[in-house]
C-alpha angles and dihedrals in degrees: 000000000000131000129227108250115232105290121240092198092278136112124301132168129215119202122204144094102311116209125173140142121256096176135014109277090204085072105021131054108269092239091060095038096056132068115204130176110177092199105026141163122215114199115201121191123186092342096311137096107264101170145344134192147117111324097234092052098044104035100067092058095051103074120198106344131136115274134190112210113211099160108163091032131098117231121202137165113281116273121260119213108200098191130026139134118223096191090060091058091106098049101051111138095032105169138241114354141102124229107287095038092044093054092054098041102041115005103051096051092046095050090051089073091067093078081086108082096200091053092045089054094048092052094043089052093051089044095052091046089054090051092051092047088054094049094255113144102168133032142174102225136194111217121186130274092268117092091220087063089064092045090052093050097045091046093052089045094049092053089057092044091232128163098238134159122204145146148185118274114247109211122155105160142025092036137096116280091246092060099039127107129175131249091254097042092049090052093047095047095044090050093051090050093051092052090048100043116014109107095005107136107320094331127122133184131234123196098228124197104175091226139305092275096067098037129076118223090255090057092050091051092049088051088055089049091061090049088055091047094047106031095181097055122095136245112223124181145122127274135190097333101148134027092234092049090052092053091046093052090050088054093048095045104033091155090069130074097240138315100300089048090060088061094039095050091049093052101255103116106094145131093272095047123112123192119195120223111355090186094146100039120139123231088253091052092051088052092049089052090052093050091051091044090233123153139233128212110217106211106184101170090053097044090052093043095053093036092240098142147252117310114228099231089165089062095046091051094045103139088219089066111002120194123205106247130185130173125256131190094205095205120214097035082033113079102215141036088214118107087199089059088049092054088050091058093040089058089054093047089055090046092056090052092051094255135122122230107193123207091250092051091048090053090048091056092047094049127013093015090056091046090053091048088057095043087242098116088117092061106026147020104064143038095255109140115264095036124118112271102240112139144144130230111217126196112216089196098044096127133034092254092049091048091055091044094049101030092137089066126211110000127222100223132062088232094060093040089060087068095050094045091050088058091056090047091056105027103020110089119152092313089074092059109100096173144349124215129201118194089342096308124107110252098169134025140074118287117228 
């Protein structure tokens, strides 16, 4: 197996079994929604997909260009994590609490450390390395309340040329003094960070109130003002995660008709808004999210770890009022950086609800579905020519158990591939990641 040499902005080719989504398999027959080329060639020019096709058809016309040979491996678009907290990296596996108690006991003291820029940069670097190790190439990321925590994250992401989205937490009540801002200071700090980072390189900004429980109505309205002033930034927050949380929000905002309505009436429910969790949403709230073209991040490992409940993916994907859905690891309530581990738990959540999450649907959520949730489907999520060449190389025989499970190797048919891919969805994890590529250059993996 060869490696791609360091790119100089020219053309390189990647050989292997190519698999991506061209439509949503929740709504289209899987045979039509998936594109599979058992012996494919992916041609990358200046960091973007230039061409893909069968190796025997494409290779003769390429001439002498560098090529990485990953025969026996499965190549998919890079995974997209639609909800994760980089300041919580060091407190994964914090024992024994549900959401509100967990925040006070573990999260707030940990996030207080991110006032230190050097510490924030060190954790951001480790965090991004863990994402790449897991095959995740884009993420929507909570920083901490401190502007310097955003600077540290974006500096680390920019050095790696990553397509990342992040923002400063806005939190002006129900938090320790050392983590609290004000409605006005959060607006001023966020605006300055947008002007500094949004659109720089591959970086994008998300206006980030933690959740309605830690923001005053004035702060939420100023967050909406930022969205008005900068229409191409994101709104990233939490919604309806835990039964007690939902009841608490209703007590805090009795003038509104439920949790989502708090955000809706303050101007935050929009097409570029992504709400993490949505475990306790009502049918009417799902319909409102569909109308607004807003998105949900389904975070199964976190929802199970904190005992929050089982997300109703079948309701979110109801064709009568479809909601955009991506997958989120939600580290540090989430228990793994791996999107494959996340698909494992998503499958089990669906099973507990009497639903079936196929391997192809799981891949869609982790790739093109995530891109659509983030309004980035023109740049990410599939191998369509012109898109950014972020992709992951998976080894279906990475462990002895996987090797036994997949001893026949890469199949020729999509039907047989479904079984192999399902084994990766359930048993893969980060050990199945051979290499991760960013804009056509290898960012993770062992050099030969």
